[in-house]
C-alpha positions in Angstrom: -27.6 4.4 -19.9 -29.6 1.6 -18.5 -29.8 -2.0 -19.9 -32.2 -4.7 -19.0 -31.1 -8.2 -19.8 -33.9 -10.8 -19.5 -34.6 -14.4 -20.3 -31.1 -15.3 -19.4 -29.5 -18.3 -17.5 -27.8 -16.2 -14.9 -24.5 -17.9 -13.8 -22.5 -16.5 -10.9 -19.6 -18.2 -9.3 -21.2 -18.4 -5.9 -24.9 -19.2 -6.7 -26.7 -22.0 -8.6 -27.6 -21.0 -12.2 -31.2 -19.7 -12.5 -33.4 -18.1 -15.2 -33.7 -14.5 -14.5 -33.0 -10.8 -15.4 -30.5 -8.1 -14.6 -31.0 -4.3 -14.8 -28.2 -1.8 -15.0 -27.9 1.8 -14.1 -25.0 3.5 -15.6 -21.9 1.6 -14.8 -23.5 -0.5 -12.0 -25.9 -3.4 -11.6 -29.1 -1.9 -10.2 -31.2 -4.9 -9.5 -31.6 -8.6 -10.4 -34.2 -11.2 -10.0 -35.5 -14.7 -11.0 -38.1 -15.5 -13.6 -39.5 -12.8 -15.8 -39.0 -9.0 -15.2 -42.3 -7.6 -14.0 -41.4 -4.1 -13.1 -41.6 -0.8 -14.9 -38.7 -0.5 -17.4 -37.0 2.9 -17.0 -37.3 5.3 -20.0 -34.5 5.0 -22.4 -33.5 1.4 -21.3 -31.9 -0.9 -23.8 -33.8 -4.2 -23.6 -31.8 -7.3 -24.5 -33.5 -10.7 -24.8 -30.8 -13.2 -23.9 -32.8 -16.1 -25.6 -31.8 -18.5 -22.8 -28.0 -17.8 -23.3 -25.6 -17.7 -20.3 -25.2 -14.4 -18.6 -22.0 -14.4 -16.6 -19.7 -11.9 -15.0 -17.1 -10.6 -17.3 -13.9 -12.5 -17.0 -10.9 -10.8 -15.2 -7.7 -11.8 -16.8 -5.0 -11.3 -14.2 -2.0 -12.2 -16.5 -1.6 -10.7 -20.0 1.2 -9.2 -22.1 -0.3 -6.4 -24.2 3.2 -5.4 -25.4 2.9 -1.6 -25.2 5.0 0.3 -24.9 8.0 -0.7 -27.1 6.7 -3.8 -28.8 3.8 -2.3 -30.7 4.5 -4.3 -33.8 3.4 -7.4 -31.9 0.3 -5.8 -30.0 -1.1 -2.7 -28.5 -3.2 -1.9 -25.4 -5.9 -1.0 -27.9 -5.7 -4.0 -30.1 -5.5 -6.5 -27.3 -8.1 -5.0 -25.1 -10.5 -5.2 -28.1 -9.5 -8.9 -28.4 -10.2 -9.3 -24.7 -13.6 -7.8 -25.0 -14.4 -10.0 -28.0 -13.5 -13.0 -25.7 -15.7 -11.9 -22.8 -12.9 -10.4 -20.8 -13.8 -7.1 -19.2 -10.8 -6.5 -17.0 -7.1 -7.2 -17.5 -3.8 -7.0 -15.5 -0.8 -6.4 -17.7 2.8 -7.6 -17.0 5.9 -5.5 -16.8 8.2 -7.0 -19.5 7.7 -4.1 -22.1 10.2 -1.5 -23.4 11.0 0.2 -21.1 10.3 -2.3 -18.4 7.7 -1.4 -15.9 10.0 -1.2 -13.0 9.6 2.5 -12.1 6.7 4.6 -11.0 7.1 6.8 -14.1 6.9 3.8 -16.5 3.8 2.5 -14.6 2.1 5.8 -14.8 2.8 6.0 -18.6 1.1 2.7 -19.1 -1.9 3.9 -17.0 -2.1 7.0 -19.2 -1.9 5.0 -22.4 -4.7 2.7 -21.2 -6.9 5.5 -20.1 -6.7 6.8 -23.7 -7.0 3.5 -25.7 -8.2 0.6 -23.7 -11.6 -1.2 -24.4 -11.5 -3.0 -21.0 -10.8 -2.0 -17.3 -7.1 -2.1 -16.6 -4.2 -2.5 -14.2 -0.5 -2.9 -14.5 2.0 -4.7 -12.4 5.5 -3.4 -11.6 8.4 -5.7 -11.9 11.1 -6.4 -9.4 14.7 -6.0 -10.3 17.9 -6.2 -8.1 17.8 -2.5 -7.3 14.2 -1.0 -7.6 12.9 -1.9 -4.2 12.3 1.6 -3.2 10.1 2.3 -6.3 8.1 -0.9 -5.6 7.4 0.2 -2.0 6.3 3.8 -3.1 3.8 2.5 -5.6 0.2 3.4 -4.9 -1.4 0.3 -3.3 -5.0 0.9 -4.4 -4.0 0.8 -8.0 -1.1 -1.7 -8.0 -2.3 -5.4 -7.9 1.1 -7.0 -7.3 4.8 -7.1 -8.0 6.0 -9.5 -10.6 9.1 -11.6 -10.1 10.7 -13.6 -13.1 12.6 -16.4 -11.4 13.2 -17.9 -14.9 14.2 -16.1 -18.2 11.3 -15.2 -20.5 10.5 -12.5 -23.0 11.8 -9.2 -21.9 14.9 -10.1 -19.9 13.7 -9.5 -16.4 15.3 -12.4 -14.8 15.8 -12.1 -11.0 17.6 -15.1 -9.6 20.4 -13.6 -7.4 19.6 -15.1 -4.0 20.2 -12.0 -1.9 18.1 -9.7 -4.1 15.3 -12.2 -4.5 15.2 -12.5 -0.6 15.1 -8.8 -0.2 11.9 -8.6 -2.4 10.2 -11.2 -0.4 11.2 -9.8 2.9 10.2 -6.1 2.2 7.1 -6.4 0.0 3.7 -5.8 1.5 2.0 -6.3 -1.8 1.4 -9.8 -3.3 4.4 -11.1 -5.2 3.6 -13.0 -8.5 6.3 -15.3 -9.6 7.3 -16.8 -13.0 8.6 -19.9 -11.4 11.3 -21.7 -13.4 14.7 -22.4 -12.1 17.2 -20.9 -14.5 20.1 -22.9 -13.4 18.4 -26.1 -14.2 17.3 -24.8 -17.6 20.9 -23.8 -18.3 22.2 -27.2 -17.2 19.7 -28.9 -19.5 20.9 -26.8 -22.5 24.5 -27.6 -21.8 23.7 -31.3 -21.4 21.7 -31.4 -24.6 24.2 -29.6 -26.9 24.4 -30.1 -29.7 20.7 -30.9 -30.2 20.3 -33.3 -33.1 17.0 -31.9 -34.4 16.5 -28.3 -33.0 13.4 -28.0 -35.3 11.6 -30.4 -33.1 9.8 -28.2 -30.5 9.5 -31.1 -28.1 13.0 -30.1 -27.0 11.5 -26.9 -25.6 9.6 -29.0 -22.9 12.8 -31.0 -22.3 15.0 -27.9 -21.7 12.5 -26.2 -19.5 11.3 -29.4 -17.8 9.2 -30.1 -14.8 12.1 -30.2 -12.5 12.9 -26.5 -13.3 9.3 -25.6 -12.4 9.1 -27.6 -9.3 12.4 -26.4 -7.9 11.5 -22.6 -8.5 8.0 -23.0 -7.0 9.3 -24.7 -3.9 11.9 -22.0 -3.5 9.3 -19.3 -3.9 7.2 -21.0 -1.4 10.0 -21.3 1.1 10.7 -17.5 0.8 7.1 -16.7 1.2 6.8 -18.8 4.4 10.1 -17.5 5.7 9.1 -13.8 5.4 5.2 -14.1 5.6 4.9 -12.8 2.1 1.7 -13.1 0.1 2.8 -15.3 -2.9 0.9 -16.1 -6.2 2.5 -18.6 -8.5 1.8 -17.9 -12.1 1.0 -20.4 -14.9 1.5 -23.7 -12.9 2.3 -26.6 -15.4 3.1 -29.8 -13.6 1.4 -32.5 -11.5 4.1 -32.2 -8.8 3.5 -28.5 -8.4 -0.2 -29.0 -7.9 0.5 -31.2 -4.8 2.2 -28.2 -3.1 -0.9 -26.1 -2.9 -3.6 -26.3 -0.2 -7.2 -27.1 -1.7 -9.9 -24.4 -1.0 -12.7 -23.1 -3.0 -12.0 -19.5 -2.2 -8.5 -17.9 -2.3 -9.5 -15.5 0.3 -7.3 -15.9 3.4 -4.8 -18.1 1.5 -1.1 -16.8 1.9 0.0 -18.8 -1.2 -2.2 -19.0 -4.3 -1.7 -20.1 -7.9 -3.1 -19.9 -11.4 -3.2 -22.1 -14.5 -3.4 -20.9 -18.1 -5.8 -22.4 -20.7 -3.0 -23.5 -23.0 -1.7 -25.8 -20.2 -5.3 -27.2 -19.7 -5.6 -27.8 -23.4 -2.4 -29.0 -25.0 0.5 -31.4 -24.1 3.9 -32.4 -25.6 2.1 -34.6 -28.1 0.5 -31.5 -29.8 3.9 -30.2 -30.8 3.6 -32.4 -33.9 0.6 -30.7 -35.0 1.0 -27.1 -33.7 4.8 -26.7 -33.5 6.0 -23.3 -32.3 2.4 -22.0 -31.9 2.4 -23.7 -28.6 6.0 -22.8 -27.7 5.7 -20.9 -24.4 7.3 -20.4 -21.0 6.7 -22.5 -19.0 6.5 -25.2 -21.6 3.5 -27.5 -22.1 4.1 -30.8 -20.3 2.6 -34.4 -20.4 -0.9 -35.6 -20.6 -0.6 -36.7 -17.0 0.4 -33.2 -15.9 -2.6 -31.8 -17.9 -5.0 -34.1 -16.2 -3.6 -33.0 -12.8 -3.9 -29.3 -13.6 -7.6 -29.8 -14.7 -8.3 -31.6 -11.4 -6.4 -29.1 -9.3 -8.4 -26.2 -10.8 -11.7 -28.0 -10.0 -10.6 -28.8 -6.4 -9.1 -25.4 -5.6 -5.4 -26.2 -5.4 -5.1 -23.9 -8.3 -7.2 -20.8 -7.7 -7.8 -18.8 -10.9 -7.6 -19.1 -14.8 -5.2 -16.5 -16.3 -4.4 -16.6 -19.9 -0.7 -15.4 -20.1 -1.9 -13.8 -23.3 1.4 -13.2 -25.1 1.1 -12.3 -28.9 4.0 -12.4 -31.3 4.0 -11.9 -35.1 4.0 -15.1 -36.9 7.4 -14.2 -38.3 8.7 -14.2 -34.7 7.3 -17.7 -34.2 9.6 -19.1 -37.0 12.8 -20.8 -36.3 14.0 -23.6 -34.2 13.7 -24.4 -30.5 16.2 -21.7 -29.6 15.0 -18.9 -31.9 11.2 -19.2 -32.3 9.6 -16.6 -29.8 7.8 -18.1 -26.8 4.3 -17.1 -26.0 0.8 -17.3 -27.6 -2.3 -15.1 -27.9 -5.1 -16.6 -25.9 -7.3 -13.9 -24.5 -9.9 -14.0 -27.2 -10.8 -17.7 -27.1 -10.1 -18.7 -23.5 -13.6 -18.2 -22.0 -15.3 -20.3 -24.6 -12.7 -23.0 -24.4 -12.9 -23.1 -20.6 -16.7 -23.5 -20.9 -16.1 -26.5 -23.1 -14.0 -28.0 -20.2 -15.9 -27.0 -17.1 -19.4 -26.2 -16.0 -20.3 -22.5 -16.2 -20.4 -21.9 -12.4 -16.8 -23.2 -12.1 -15.7 -21.0 -15.0 -17.5 -17.9 -13.6 -15.8 -18.4 -10.4 -12.3 -19.4 -11.5 -12.2 -16.7 -14.3 -14.0 -13.8 -12.6 -15.1 -14.3 -8.9 -11.8 -15.8 -7.6 -9.5 -13.5 -9.4 -11.4 -10.5 -7.9 -11.3 -12.1 -4.5 -7.5 -13.1 -4.8 -6.4 -9.6 -5.9 -9.0 -7.6 -3.8 -10.5 -6.0 -6.9 -13.2 -3.7 -5.8 -16.9 -4.6 -6.7 -16.1 -6.8 -9.7 -16.1 -10.6 -10.5 -19.7 -11.3 -9.3 -23.2 -10.3 -10.5 -24.6 -8.3 -7.6 -26.6 -5.2 -7.2 -24.0 -2.4 -6.4 -21.3 -4.1 -8.4 -19.9 -2.8 -11.7 -21.9 -4.0 -14.6 -19.2 -6.1 -16.3 -21.1 -8.9 -18.0 -20.9 -11.3 -20.9 -23.7 -13.1 -22.7 -22.6 -16.6 -24.0 -24.4 -18.8 -26.3 -24.0 -22.7 -26.5 -23.8 -23.5 -30.1 -25.8 -26.4 -31.7 -23.1 -26.8 -34.2 -19.4 -26.2 -33.0 -17.4 -23.4 -34.5 -14.1 -24.3 -35.9 -11.6 -21.5 -35.0 -9.5 -20.0 -37.7 -6.8 -17.3 -37.9 -9.4 -15.2 -39.8 -11.4 -15.0 -36.4 -8.6 -13.3 -34.6 -8.9 -9.7 -33.3 -5.4 -9.4 -31.9 -3.0 -7.5 -33.9 -0.7 -10.6 -34.4 -3.5 -12.2 -36.6 -3.1 -15.9 -35.5 -4.1 -18.1 -32.7 -3.0 -21.7 -31.5 -6.7 -22.3 -31.2 -6.8 -22.5 -35.1 -8.4 -25.8 -36.2 -10.1 -26.3 -32.7 -13.8 -26.6 -32.3 -15.7 -24.5 -29.7 -19.1 -25.1 -28.6 -19.6 -21.7 -27.0 -19.7 -18.3 -28.6 -19.6 -14.7 -27.0 -22.7 -12.8 -28.0 -22.1 -9.5 -26.1 -19.6 -8.1 -23.7 -20.5 -5.1 -21.3 -17.8 -3.1 -19.7 -19.2 -1.0 -16.8 -22.6 -1.4 -18.3 -21.4 0.0 -21.6 -19.8 3.2 -20.2 -16.0 4.0 -20.4 -13.4 1.5 -19.1 -11.9 2.3 -15.7 -8.7 1.6 -13.8 -9.1 -1.3 -11.4 -9.1 -0.5 -7.7 -7.6 -3.0 -5.1 -8.3 -3.5 -1.5 -4.8 -4.5 -0.1 
């Protein structure tokens, strides 16, 4: 199958936008050019008039929780990959806190087999580090394994690894990149003890007080110290504070950086002030912080202190989100609306780089993230709306059926998403 997309504003993270066309051949981009397409159209080619819409590389979401296996009442690989494609995301990397936890090669192979059968997008799965699975991590196939995940703070799934010797062993032995959830559990526990009893546990603002900036900064500093000591490649997930942004070196490309970092759209969109309106819908780990922190995060992504956008898509049933600050589940579904929301915050070139090109460069994903002849034809067409769309729960593709974006207005709409030029999804390959 060939596809010719013409009359598009072609946006790539490394080149200025230009009016042009793109021709695919099977799963790959065959050729591209500026202006009007003037060649012979191959027989059987699907011709798409983009009508001046953006043509961008498909987003690569390097941090999702698709919940399968074990938590299929919340989400499945099938349902959430469809939500991803609806949001212009053509590739995802899933986290290990499922049931069973992805801490063995057998559990990882099971996830890969499930995705081969049911995923609508290209896929990869991280393994998680525990106190006693180092041999499994070292035996994992490097070309299919993007990184090892370490939870330095507790979150959904109970994969906390904060014992000093075990943590150091992972950093010392790992050749793969280490991705950390950086919150200091001892600080969180001390905050909880100091706050008890909480006078108003239904006030979600307490979540950000208990999981405060100090807990994030301390853990990130600790992870960076370990990476420096052992020469490990470190990636800090979902950074949330102004203080943390100052710890990272600015660079437009993550290539060659030993220590990299990501930001999630919800921390770019909401602050503690939004609890009054959204309540537990924006209860997540790490917690949203202040408007000052949000402004620093937005600037750090633009300047390269933060390298990529990754959603931390974490669906729960709405019933799981009920309850007080201790009992409402943490996490929110974000994969479907993040690309349009980021295009409302940043220029298209920045979004194309931080949500496609830079993730591919950071994790060494083979021939994805850019629009180039010879690359996989992962593409998304995006329209800028004359009248903004007000998001509602009725728009949601995810199995959970709700979104914290409900009530927000979006000025961009996903028109079409192409995974491998409309052919079957594939496992991601990594150049370590």
